[in-house]
N, C-alpha and C positions, 0 to 999 in steps of 0.2 A: 971624773968629772964630778966638782963639787955642787949639790944642791941643797936647797934648804926652804922650808917654809917660814912664812914671816904673815905675823897677824898680832891682834890687840892683845893688850894685857890690861890687867883690872883687878880691882878690889886693894884691900890694904897692902897686902903682901908683892902688888904687884908681879903677880905670878902668870903666866900665859891663860886665856881662858880656858873652858875645859873642851871645847870641841877643837879648837887647837892641838890640845893633848892627845886626842883621838887620833886626828888626823895624823900627827906627828908618829904616832904608836902603830898605825895601820900602814904607814907609808915606808916606816923606817928611817924617816930622814929627822935631821935636827931643826931645831927652830933659831933661825937666824937671829943673828945679833951683831950684826955689823962686820961681821968677816971679810976679809979682803981679799980673800980666794974664790968666790960665790961664782959661778959658772951660771944657774940657771936657780931662779926664785920664784916659787908659788905663792902668792901674795894673798891670802884669807881675807876679802876685804881691802881696805887701805894698806898703806906699807905703815907699821908699825915704826919700823925703822929704815931708813932711808937706803934704798937698792942700786943707787946710782954706778955701782961697782960693779954690781952682776950683766953678763952678757946677755943672758937674755933671763925676761920677767914678764910673767904671766899675772895679769891684773895690774898691770902697770901704772895706766891712769884712767881709771872706771870714773864715769859721771856719777857724783855722790849729790844725793836732795832727791826725796820722792817726787817733788814737783818738776825739776829739774828732767830726772827720767821720764817722766810722763810727758812731757814737752818735747823731748829729742824721739819718743817713739812716735807720737802724732806726727810730728815734723816726717818721720820715716814712712808714714803711711801704715802704720800697724794697728792693727785692732785692739786698741784700749780706749777706756771711757775718756770724755772730755777733762779736763783740767784748768784749773782757776788760780791764781793766786790770792785774790781777794774776794769777799762774799759780793760786794759791789758789782763786780764783772760778770756773775755768775745769771744767765739768760734762760736755765732750765731746771725746774726742781723736780723731785726731791734731788740734793746732793750728800755725799759724806763729806764730813768735816776730818781730815788726818793731821795729825803732827807730821812736818817733814822729814824729823829723823827718828824713827820709832822701830818698835820689833816686837812681836807677838799680838799686834791689832790693838795696842794701846792707845787708848785717846779718840778712838774712834767714834761719831756719833751723828744720825742723821739730822738732816734741817731738811723740813719738808716745804717749806715757802719761805720767802726772804723777810725778815722781822723789818719792822717799821723804822728800828734803830738799828744802825750796824756798830758793833763794837767790836774789832777784831783784835784780841791779844794774842802773843805769843807768835811761835815759828811755826805757823798752819797753813794748809792748803785745802781746796774743795776737789773732789772728784765726782764725775756723773754715776748716778746710781743707775747700774743694771739687775735686774731681778735673776738671779742665780738658782741653778737646779743641782750646781755639783761644784767643787772647788778641788783644784788639783795641785801638787807642787811639783816642777820638772824640773830635775838636776840637770847641769850640762856641763862640759868639757872639752872647751877649745873646739866647738864648731859642731860638738855632736850631743844631744839628749841622751840621756844615759839611765835617768829611773825617774818613772812614773807613779807619785803616792795621791789617792784620796784622801781628802778631810772626812774625817767621820765628826758629826756634831750632833750633839743633844738634842737639838731643837731646830727643824731646818725651818720653820715659819719665822726665824727669827732674823733681824735684819743685818745684825753683825753676827760672823762666824769667826771670832777671834779666839786666844787662846782658853778662855773661860768657858766657851761653848762648845770648844772640840775634846772630842773624847780620845783622838789618836789620828792614826793614818795607816792605810792599807794600799800596800802595793798594785797596781794596775799594769801589770804587764802588756795586756791587750792593746794600750795605748800607747807604750814605748814604741811602736811602728807608725802608730797614726799621722800620716804626712802632713796632715793640718795644722794639727797639734805642734809637731816636729819642728817644723818649718818654723811657724809661729814665734818658737821660743828660741831658736836660733838668730831670726832675723833681731828681735827685742834685744837679745843679750849683745849683738854687734852695736845696734842704735845708741846702749848706754856704754858702750867698750868693755864689755867683761869677758874674761878668756875662760873664766867657770864661777860657778855661782848655782842658785835656784831661782826659777820663775813661781810667781803664784798665777795661775791661771784660774777663770771663772768658765764655766759652761753657761750661756742662757736657756730660757725655755724651749727655745729652737734647736738648739744644739750647736751653737757657735760657739767656739771658743774666744775669751776676749785677756789679754794681760792685765792681772791687776795692778802688779807692779813686781820688780826683778830685786833681788836679795844677794848684795855682795858677800854678805858674810852670813850666810845660812846655819844654823846651828844643827849640829848632827843627829839628835836626840829626837823622837818623836813628842811625848808630851812631859815626861818627867825625866831628868839627867838622870843616868846610871852611875850607877857610886862605884867604877871601878877604881883601883887602885894601879897609880902607874908612878914610876921612879925614871930620873932623867940618866943616864949613865955617863960616861966622859966623855962621848962624841956629843953631848948634847940631845939625843935620840931618848924619847920617852918610852920606855918600855913597861910592857903589862907583869904585874906580880900577883901571883895568883889566878890568872885567869888568863884565857888562849885569845886568839886574835876572832875568833867566831863571836867572841862576847860582845866585841866592839858593835856599833848601831852599823846599819846597813850602808849607810852614807858615807860613812867614815871608811869602812872597808873599798865602798867603790872610790873615792877620791885616791886612795892608797893606792889600788889597782891602777888607774888613770894616770897617777905620776909614775909609777914605776914603767909603765908603759911607754910614756913620753921619753923617761930618761932611758930606757932601752935602745928607741930607735936613734936617739943621739948617740949612744954608746956604739951602737951599729955604724956609724958615720954619715947617718942622716942630718942633716941640719935641725935643731929643735925651732918650730915656729909659733910664735903666737897667732892666734887665730885673727887678733884686730889689726896683725903687721902683715901678714901673708897675704898673696893677691887672691881675688873673689874665687878663682879657679882651684886655689889650692887649702881652702879654710876649711873644708871637710874632713881636711886629714892633719895629722899630728904632725908629720912633716913632710917634704919632697927631695925625689931624688930627679936630677934636671937628666931629662933624655938624651941619649947618645946621638950627636947630629951625624946623620949620613949623607954622605956626598954625591950627588946626581952622578948617574955614569956620565961621560964623555961624550956624546955624539958621533959619530963615523964621518970620517970626512969625504965628501964625493967628489970624483975627479971633475974636470970641466970637460969634457968628453961625454960622461956620464948624463952631464946638464942639458950638454946640448943634443944630447939624444932625445931627453925626455921630452923636452920644449919643440922639437921638430914632430913628435909623436902628439903634442897635443894640437898643433897647428893643423897636423893631418885629419886629427877628428873632426876638428871644427870644419874644415874645408869640407869632409865629407855628409858633415849633417844635410 
């Protein structure tokens, strides 16, 4: 079975982004480049190369755009702040102004009241403000939450907890089995049509969890990008040079483990299934095996004489009452 990772390339060299290299090293899978023999494709975000030839594609048709994602989650009844596409539509302040396509919390600013003169420029949207006491990143893969990390910030009194105010992330294993948090993230992933990615989740002062946004292409490192050397082998897999697998970031190793598990089930004869295409009853599992159909035991044939005796007995009982 041929499996590949597919994702964004960038920079002057047009090389895959660093996180994509890490995922390749962790999963030992090559980066897709339009090969015709693809059986399974793991899209990191949107498809950098078209994957129509693949039999199974994870993240095949994700919903892009932060505003579109927010509206989809609101329509699905998921706990996420209200969203508006225009400042004129906003009827409750304060709100956060955000870029529709951004990363690292760039371009966020608070608007405390409606200005007398509204001039809206650029691809922006507005999200209702919720005062939070904590923020988490929850990674998920094919219907299951995998890792929960809490954002560590310099100053919790600040409104915006973006990359400038972030000092790192700390894993919270105690929350990885929290049903409220896990179910919220799994349902949000379904609403935005993502098989794997990471959700940014806020916790308000009362302890309630809220989806801030869902990332289709989350970075693998915490705050600073690791400086690991990797080289591509003849099969297109990026291999670590002078480093061990343990040197890769936790999330990259997790992605690698999940992909290997997914493919192992497929190689054992189970049908590889995307969480976005499987029936609801099957979406919390990587794949399913049809249950054996058992035929009901045939009923014993009763003779006419026996039936007549039973009927006569019933009549006698009624008469004897």
